[in-house]
C-alpha positions in Angstrom: -105.8 8.2 9.1 -105.3 9.7 12.7 -107.8 12.7 13.0 -110.2 14.9 10.6 -110.9 18.6 10.8 -114.1 20.9 11.3 -117.0 18.9 8.6 -115.0 16.2 6.9 -117.9 13.6 7.0 -116.2 11.6 4.4 -114.1 8.9 5.9 -114.0 8.5 10.2 -110.9 8.3 12.6 -108.7 5.4 11.7 -110.0 4.9 8.4 -106.6 4.5 6.7 -106.4 6.2 3.0 -103.9 7.2 0.6 -103.3 10.7 -0.2 -101.7 11.2 -3.9 -99.6 13.6 -5.6 -103.0 15.7 -6.3 -104.2 17.6 -3.3 -106.3 20.8 -4.4 -107.6 22.2 -7.4 -109.4 25.4 -8.0 -113.2 23.7 -9.4 -113.6 26.8 -11.5 -111.4 27.0 -14.1 -111.7 25.8 -17.7 -109.7 23.0 -16.8 -111.8 21.9 -14.1 -114.7 22.6 -15.7 -113.3 19.7 -18.5 -112.5 17.2 -17.0 -108.7 18.4 -16.4 -108.6 19.2 -13.3 -104.4 17.7 -13.4 -103.9 20.3 -15.6 -105.5 23.7 -12.7 -104.1 26.3 -13.0 -104.1 26.7 -9.4 -103.7 23.4 -8.4 -102.1 22.8 -5.6 -100.0 19.3 -4.6 -98.8 17.1 -1.8 -94.8 18.2 -0.2 -95.2 21.5 -2.0 -97.6 23.3 -1.6 -99.4 21.3 1.0 -97.5 20.9 4.5 -96.7 16.3 3.8 -94.9 14.6 1.4 -91.4 13.5 2.9 -93.0 13.3 6.6 -94.5 12.1 8.8 -97.6 13.9 9.1 -99.0 15.5 6.4 -102.0 17.6 5.8 -105.1 16.3 3.2 -108.2 17.7 1.6 -110.4 14.4 2.1 -111.8 15.4 -1.6 -108.4 14.1 -3.0 -108.2 11.1 -1.1 -108.6 7.5 -1.1 -109.6 4.5 0.4 -107.1 1.5 -0.1 -107.9 -2.2 -0.7 -107.4 -4.4 3.0 -105.4 -6.2 0.5 -102.8 -4.2 0.7 -100.2 -4.0 3.6 -99.4 -0.7 4.4 -95.8 -1.2 2.3 -97.4 -2.6 -0.5 -99.8 0.3 -1.4 -97.1 2.9 -1.1 -96.6 2.5 -4.5 -100.3 2.7 -5.9 -100.4 5.9 -4.5 -97.4 7.9 -6.6 -95.3 5.2 -9.5 -99.2 3.8 -9.6 -101.4 6.8 -10.8 -99.1 8.2 -12.7 -98.2 5.2 -14.5 -102.1 4.7 -14.7 -102.9 7.8 -16.5 -100.2 7.3 -18.8 -101.4 4.1 -20.2 -105.0 5.3 -20.5 -103.5 7.7 -22.5 -102.1 5.3 -24.7 -105.5 4.4 -26.0 -107.1 1.0 -27.1 -103.6 -0.2 -27.7 -102.9 -4.3 -27.8 -99.4 -4.1 -28.1 -97.7 -2.3 -26.1 -94.0 -0.9 -25.3 -92.9 0.7 -22.1 -89.4 2.3 -21.4 -88.3 2.5 -18.8 -89.3 -1.1 -16.1 -89.1 0.8 -12.8 -92.0 0.9 -10.1 -94.4 2.3 -12.4 -93.4 0.4 -15.3 -93.4 -2.8 -12.8 -97.2 -1.9 -11.9 -98.6 -1.1 -15.6 -97.5 -4.7 -17.0 -99.6 -6.3 -14.3 -102.8 -3.6 -15.2 -101.8 -3.9 -19.3 -101.6 -7.9 -18.6 -105.4 -7.4 -16.9 -106.7 -6.1 -20.6 -105.1 -8.2 -21.9 -102.6 -6.5 -23.8 -99.2 -7.7 -25.1 -96.4 -5.8 -23.4 -92.9 -5.8 -24.6 -90.3 -4.0 -21.9 -87.4 -1.9 -22.7 -84.3 -1.6 -20.4 -81.1 0.0 -19.7 -78.5 -2.2 -21.9 -77.2 -5.4 -20.4 -79.5 -5.4 -17.7 -81.3 -8.9 -17.9 -81.5 -8.7 -14.3 -84.7 -6.3 -15.2 -85.3 -8.3 -18.7 -86.0 -10.7 -16.1 -88.3 -9.0 -14.1 -90.0 -7.7 -16.9 -91.1 -11.1 -18.1 -92.1 -12.8 -14.6 -94.7 -10.3 -14.3 -95.6 -10.8 -18.1 -94.2 -9.1 -20.8 -94.0 -11.5 -24.0 -90.7 -9.7 -25.0 -88.1 -7.9 -22.9 -84.5 -6.4 -24.0 -82.4 -3.2 -23.9 -83.3 0.4 -24.9 -81.1 0.0 -28.4 -83.1 -3.2 -29.5 -85.7 -3.8 -32.3 -89.5 -5.3 -31.0 -90.3 -8.3 -33.0 -93.1 -6.9 -33.6 -94.2 -3.0 -34.2 -96.1 -1.7 -31.2 -99.3 0.3 -31.5 -98.7 2.5 -28.6 -95.4 2.6 -26.1 -94.8 4.3 -22.6 -91.9 6.0 -21.2 -91.2 5.8 -18.2 -87.1 6.5 -18.3 -86.5 10.2 -18.3 -84.5 9.8 -21.4 -85.0 12.2 -23.7 -83.1 9.9 -26.4 -85.8 7.2 -25.7 -88.3 9.2 -28.5 -87.4 9.5 -31.1 -86.3 5.5 -30.7 -90.0 4.7 -29.0 -91.1 6.7 -32.4 -89.3 4.1 -34.5 -91.1 1.2 -32.6 -93.9 2.3 -33.2 -96.9 1.4 -35.8 -98.5 4.3 -38.1 -100.7 5.9 -36.3 -99.1 4.4 -32.8 -98.8 7.1 -29.4 -95.9 7.2 -27.2 -96.7 8.8 -23.8 -94.2 10.5 -22.1 -95.4 9.6 -18.1 -91.7 11.7 -16.5 -92.4 15.4 -15.0 -89.1 15.6 -16.0 -86.7 14.1 -19.4 -83.8 14.9 -20.5 -83.6 17.3 -24.0 -85.5 15.1 -26.7 -83.0 15.2 -29.1 -83.5 16.3 -33.1 -85.3 13.1 -35.8 -86.6 13.2 -38.9 -89.6 13.9 -39.1 -90.4 10.3 -41.0 -90.6 9.5 -37.4 -93.9 11.5 -37.1 -94.9 11.0 -40.5 -97.9 8.7 -40.0 -99.9 10.3 -38.0 -97.8 9.0 -35.6 -98.4 11.0 -31.9 -96.2 12.2 -29.0 -97.8 13.1 -26.0 -97.0 13.8 -22.4 -98.6 13.6 -19.0 -98.7 15.9 -15.9 -100.0 14.6 -12.7 -102.9 13.0 -12.4 -107.0 13.2 -11.8 -109.5 11.5 -9.4 -111.3 10.1 -11.7 -107.6 8.5 -12.8 -107.2 7.2 -8.9 -110.7 6.0 -8.1 -110.7 3.7 -11.0 -106.8 2.6 -10.5 -107.5 2.1 -7.1 -110.5 -0.2 -8.0 -108.8 -1.2 -11.1 -105.9 -3.1 -8.9 -106.7 -5.9 -6.5 -109.7 -7.2 -9.8 -105.8 -7.3 -11.6 -104.7 -9.1 -9.0 -102.0 -6.4 -8.8 -98.1 -6.6 -6.5 -96.0 -4.3 -6.2 -92.4 -5.0 -5.6 -90.9 -3.3 -3.3 -87.6 -2.1 -1.4 -87.9 -0.3 1.8 -86.0 2.7 3.8 -86.9 4.4 7.0 -87.4 8.3 6.2 -83.8 9.3 7.7 -82.0 7.1 4.6 -84.4 9.1 1.9 -81.0 10.2 0.0 -80.3 6.8 -0.4 -83.1 5.6 -1.4 -82.9 8.7 -4.3 -79.5 7.1 -5.3 -79.9 3.1 -5.6 -83.2 4.8 -7.6 -81.1 7.1 -9.7 -78.0 4.3 -10.1 -80.2 1.5 -10.9 -80.3 -0.7 -8.0 -83.7 -1.7 -7.0 -86.5 -3.6 -8.5 -90.1 -2.1 -8.2 -90.4 0.9 -6.0 -88.5 2.6 -3.2 -91.1 2.8 0.1 -89.9 5.1 3.1 -90.9 4.3 6.3 -91.7 6.9 9.1 
């Protein structure tokens, strides 16, 4: 932290803090009043309405910043503030599911499999068909099974998390989920969900989405990550090479998370 504004007293100059996507909420709307500040109609976001993001400097409200455990270096901590936080909210919305499917094994998934294992859950990882490297990566992080998204897991899932922005995975995940199970879509964007027979949704299965995060999510996750021994797998890129990072991410070239370094 390089500077502080008038009235800022939560952190001292020199403290290391994390600045997440959610940068400000109104605090007075119905959503804020019901613990759903992630849905605030007037919310402002880092790098969108608030200066920062893909930049060397950022502006941040101290109420929406969080201390980072010293066990994480700067590069290792960076994925926790985006993929980690959104992934954790996605995991939370899966409830107490013991058998957990994860579709799309990238930045968010490689963190949440470690949290899930720490919580005593079984993780079944689904990757692009034929992506053996990603499947080995998932098993190495504790997944009890890993296969292509076109495969059927050996056990019915209690819940499934979808991190890949592929709408066709929704009916696939429903088909793999037990009666009463939940499918949580964790992405901001997703391609169109194709039509599917009602029988996949029947028997009280639930499909829900995730939007943004709350400060409660951040506080819980950033305390849980070091306790769970989370390690992040990263590939660094200079800030000037952000387009290459996005290209590599889009094409499945990297494992774990891409981190831009100013």
